[in-house]
N, C-alpha and C positions, 0 to 999 in steps of 0.2 A: 369591677375594674374601672379605673379612671379613664375618661375619654381622652385619647391622644392619637397621634398619627399611627401608633402601633396597635391600638385597640379599636380603632374606627372600623365600622362594618364596610362602608363604601371606600373603595380604593382612591377615589378622588379626594377624600378627606384623610386618607391613610398614606398608602405607598406613594401616591402622586401629588400629595398636598403641596409640595414645594413647586410643582409645575403649574398649579392652578390657583394658588393663594391670591393672585391678583384679581381673581373674580369674586373673592369673598365679600368685598365692600358692596357688591351689587346684588348677590344672590343668597347670601347667608341670611339667617333669621335676623341678625343685627342689621344687615343691609336693608332688608324689607321694612323693618321698623323705622329705620332712619328715613327712608324714602316716604313712608307714611307721615312722619312728623313734618318733613319738608312740604308735602302737599297740604297738610292742615294749615301750616303757617302761611304759605303762599296764597292759599284760598282766603284766609282772613284778611291779608293785606290787599288782595284784589277786591274784597268786599268793601274795605275802607275807601279804596280809590274809586270805586264805582259810584259812591255818593249815597249809599243806603243811609237813610235819615238817622237811625239811632247811632250810627257810627260817625256822624258828621264832626263830632268834637274829639275824635280819637287823635292823640298826639303823634303825628307822623314821624317825629324824630325818634320814635320808639321802634321804627321798622328795622333798624340795624340790630337792635337788641333781640327782636323777634327772630330775625334770620340767624342770629348767633346760636339760637336754640338747636337748629339742625346742623349748622356749620361746625359747631363744637360738640356735636353729639358724641357721647363716649359709651363704652361698654357698661359703665355704671348706670347710665341712663336707660339703656336697653334692659338691664337686669331689673331695674325699678319697674319698668313697664311690664315685664314678664311676671313680677311679683303681684302687680295689680291684676293681671290677667287671671291669676289663680283664683281670685275672688269673682271677677266679672264673668269669667269663662267666655270672654269675647275679646279678641286681640285688638280690633280697631277701637273699641270703646276704651280699652286700657290706654291707647295712644291719646285719645281725646282727653282723658283725665290727666294724663301727664302734661299735655300742653296747657290745660287749665291751671295746673299747679304752677307752671312756669309763669303764666300770666299773673297769678297772684303774687309771685315773687317779684314781679316788675311793677306791682301796684296797679294792675289793670283789671281788678275785680269787676268793675262796672261792665266790662265787655265779655265776660266769660261765656254767656249763652250764645254768643255769635261765633264761638269756636265750634266747628262741625255743624253750623247752622243749616238746617234743611237737607242735610246729606244722609245718604245710606252708606253702609260700609264699602260697597262696590264703587262708589264715587272716589273713594280713597285708593282701594286696591287696583281698580282699572285705570288709574293714572300712575300710581306708584310702580306697578310692574312694567308697563311699557316704557316709562321713563328710565327705570333701571336697565331694561333691555337695550334701549337706545344708547345709553351711556356705555354699557359694557361692550356693545358691538363696535362703537366708534373708538373707544379708548383702549380696548384689549383685543377683541376678536379680529377686527380688520388689520390693526398693526401687526399682529402675529402672522396672519395670512399673507400680508404684503411682504413679509420677510421671505416667505417661501417663493412668492412671485418674483421678488428681486433676484433670488438665487437662480431661479429658472431663466430669467432674462440674461444673467451673466453667462450661464452655461450655453444658452442659445447663441450668444455672440462668440464666446470662446471656441465653440465647436461647430461654428457655421460651415467650415470648409472640410470637415471630417467625413469622408464618404463611409457609408455603412450599409451592409446588406440588410434589406428589409425582410420581414417575415409576414406572410399572410397565410392563415390557417396553419401556422407553425412551420411553413415551408419557405425556402428561399424565393424572394420576389424581387421586382425591380428595385435596384439600389436607391438609397435615400441619403440624407446627410444627418448626422447625429444632432447637430444644432437645430435643424428643422423639426426633428421629432420632439425635442424639448420645447420648441416654440409652440407646438400644438397645444401642450398643456398650459403654457402661459396664456395663449389666446383664449382657450376655453375658460380658464379661471377668471380672466379679466372680464369677459362678457358676463359671467354669472355674478361677479362682484358688483358690476354696474346694475344688474337687475335687482340684486339684494338692496343696494342703496336706494333704489327707486320705490321700495315698499314703504308706505307711510307707517309711522308708529301711532296707531289709533288708540284713543282713550274714550271711555264712557264717562260722562259727567252730566247726570240729569235727574238725580233724586231716586226715590224708592222704586219706581217702575219706568223711569226714563222720561217722564213728562214734566219735571220740575214742579210737581204739584205743591210741595210745601212752600217753595219760594214764591210761587204765584199767589197762593192763598194769603200769605203774609203781606206781600207787597205787590198787589195786582197791577199797579201802574208802571212797574219797572220792567225793562226789557231783559228778562233773564236768559233768553236764548242767546242774545248778543253777548251778555256777560259771560256765559259759560264758554262760548266760542273764544272770546278774548282771553279768558283765564287760561284755558287749556293751551292755546297757541302761543300767547305772549309770555305767560308766567312759566309754563312748563315746556314749551317747544314741541308740543305734540299736535296731532290732528284729531279734532273732536268728531266722533261719530254722531251724526245728526239725529238719527231715529233708532232708538235702542229699547230694550227691555230694562230690567234692573241691572243687567250686566252688559259689558262689551260683547259684541257678537264674534270677535276674535278672527274674523276672516282675514284681515291683513296680517295678524300675527301668524296665522296658518301659512299665508303666502311667504312670510319671512322664513318660517321653518322649512317650507318647500325649497326655497332658494338655498338654504344651508344644506339641505339634503343633496341637492345637485352638486354643490361645492364638495361635499364629502365624497360623492361618487367619483368625481373627477380625480380627487386625490387618491382614492383607492385604486383607480386605473393607473395613476402615476406610480404609486407604491408597487403595484404588481409588475409594471414594466421595468422599474429599476431593479426589483428583486430578480426578474428574469435575466436582465442584462448582466447582473452580477453572477448569476449561475452559468451564463455563457462565457464568463471571463472577459467580457467587454470592459468591466470595471473591476479594479481592486478596491480595497477599503483601507483607509488609514488606520494604523494600529494605535491603540491607546495603551500606555504603559500599565501593566497589571490586569488588563481586561482579559477575561476568559471566554472563548467562543463556545466551548463544549466541555462538559464535565468529564467526558471520556476520550474525546478526540482532539489532541493538542493542536493539530494543524488547522482547525476550522476557525474562520472568522465569519460568524453568522450575520446576515443582514437584518439584525434585530430591530433597528430603528424603523425600517419600512414595515416590518411585521407588526411592531407595536402600534404604529400609526394605523395600519389597516384594521387591526382589532378594535381600536378605540373609535375609529370612524364608523365601524359597523354598529357598535353600541349606540353612538350618537345618532346615527340615522334611524335606528329602530325606535328610539325615544322620540325623536322629532316627528316620525311618522305617526306615532300615537297622539302626540300633542296636536299635530295639524288636523288629524281626523276627528279627535274627540272634542277639543275646545269649542268649535263652532256650533256644537249641538247642546241644547239645553231645553228642558221641558217648560212649555208655556213661558211665563215671564221670568223664570229662573229656577234652577235647582242647584244643589251644592256640589255637584260632581266636578265643576270646574275649580273649586277652591283648593282641594288637595292636589289636583293635577297641576295647577298653576304654580304651586310651590316648587315644582321640579324643573322649571324652565332653565335654570342654571346648570342642570346636570348634563344635557347634551352639549351645551357650549363648553363645559369643562372637558368632556371627552374629546371634543373637536380641538380644543386648545392643546391638550396633551398630544394629539395627533399632529397638529401643525408643527409643534416643536420637535417631535420625533422625525417627521419627514425632513425638516430642515437639518437636523443632525445627520440624518442619512445622506442627504445631498452633499453636505459639507465634508463627508468622509470619502466621497468618490474620487478615485484616481483612474483616469482613462487609460486603458490598455490598448493603444493603437496597433500594436503588433497582432493581437488576437483579432481585432476588427479587420485589419488588412488581410490576415490569413483567411478569414471567413469569406471575404470578397474573392480572393484569388482561388479559393477552393470551389467557387460556384460560378464558373463562366457561363453556365447555361442561362443565366439571367439576362445576357445580352441578346438572347434569341428574339425577344420582343422588339428590340431596337432594329435588328437586322430585317425581320419580316415586315416591319412598318416602312422602312426605306424601300424594300422591294415592292411593297404595295404602291408606294409613291411612283415607282418607276414602271408600274404596270406589269410586273413579273407575275406569271401565272401561278396561282395557288401557293403563295409564299408561306402562309401559316402551316399548311400541310407539310411543306418542305422542311421547315424548322422543327416541326413536331417529330419528324423522322429522325432528325439529328439529336434532339434532346431526350428522346425517350428510348434510345438504345440502352442496352445493359452495359454501358461503358462510360467512364468518367468523361465529362465535357471539360476540356481544357482550352487554353489559348491556342494550342497547336491544332486541336480538332476543329475549332471554330474557323481558324484561318484556312485549314485544308478544305473545309466545307465551302468557304467563300470562293476559293479558287475553282470549284466545280460549277459555279453559277454562270449562266449565260448572260452576263452583264459587262459593261465597259470596265476598263482598268481603273478609271477614276472612281467608279462606284465601288469597286473592290477595295480600293485604298480607303474610301470613306467608311466602309464596313469594318475593315481591319483596325481602324483607328478607335473603334468603340471598345471600351473596357468596362469591367464591373466598377472600376474606380471613377470613371468619368461619366458614366451613364446615370447621372443623378438628377436630371431635370433642372428646374429653375427654382 
């Protein structure tokens, strides 16, 4: 079979490819190779600018030509590197040879051995991956999540004054407002987004075992630690881990994944609440021409977007959990278990992206059914008992909780009439009685 969206094993490259293809430049094999080329080129340019003596005569007007190697990087280039890899059996070495060939094409043969000078593969990988992750989060992940956030902000405002029966333990509880309940999710997501943004994108850049051994032995009088810090921060926009083994310790990457897990969990909570409100008829869903809700029951309009989102968020969280717990652990100065795992960092982000888009679709389909919401309030007058007994406490009325418990736990429906009849039996002033009678399920919604 030829690989395409129909024959792909993973649904993120098959059924859902259209929804996640914007992540391909960051996390595909092509994307990884391109980022490696970028790091190799920028490292060489940083070496020239640092004043390393053998590069003193390098023509700096060639910098644009060098940067064009990764800026104009094409699939043909990636295929050429993969062809070389079949011989080298080493992916980063194949990138090094590719860059050297480009140098030769620019007439820069004299400087070939300063391509990948003093580096180990992980100096390239542990800068390429966090850089691709940083770009993907800032350019794709957060914009998609912010669309959900904006939709929630709109609904919180539009429905700010819609009273709604609350449910605790699945039972009627003190009324709330629909807009406020939406605002809960907006606030939770906003806080977690800020925490995610605060996590540094850490990179390892320090030679074979993290000590810049090769650089120091070749040029012992140069300040390689300052060079490495400057290169990683200024050329790549990352944060260099100061003390490492051969590899990045991945603690900050784990923190990033943990933040994403919390965002996923909040959205699962939102998806389930929206699903439940739809099942309670608080929301109808906009119909789409030609769409089928059930293969057997024509009347159904299933909340498929929220269900799709919940499923993808679960897969994303499971993978993020493995990445966050596995990557920071490596035997001694390094083992290779991080290598294959690290290639999967785009998978949970892809499932999250599918989920963000599905949640947004679900939210956009919602049609508020205020009649059902109002009917539920009117059908549950017992929820004003808390308000009545609290005012009676204020007035020093003896055992108000017990008095209201007797009213609300009888085997008869509590209605406006039964509440008002009860109020008339109380030994309080007429003004207090009027105050109590003014309380309704619709206006007992707090602040």
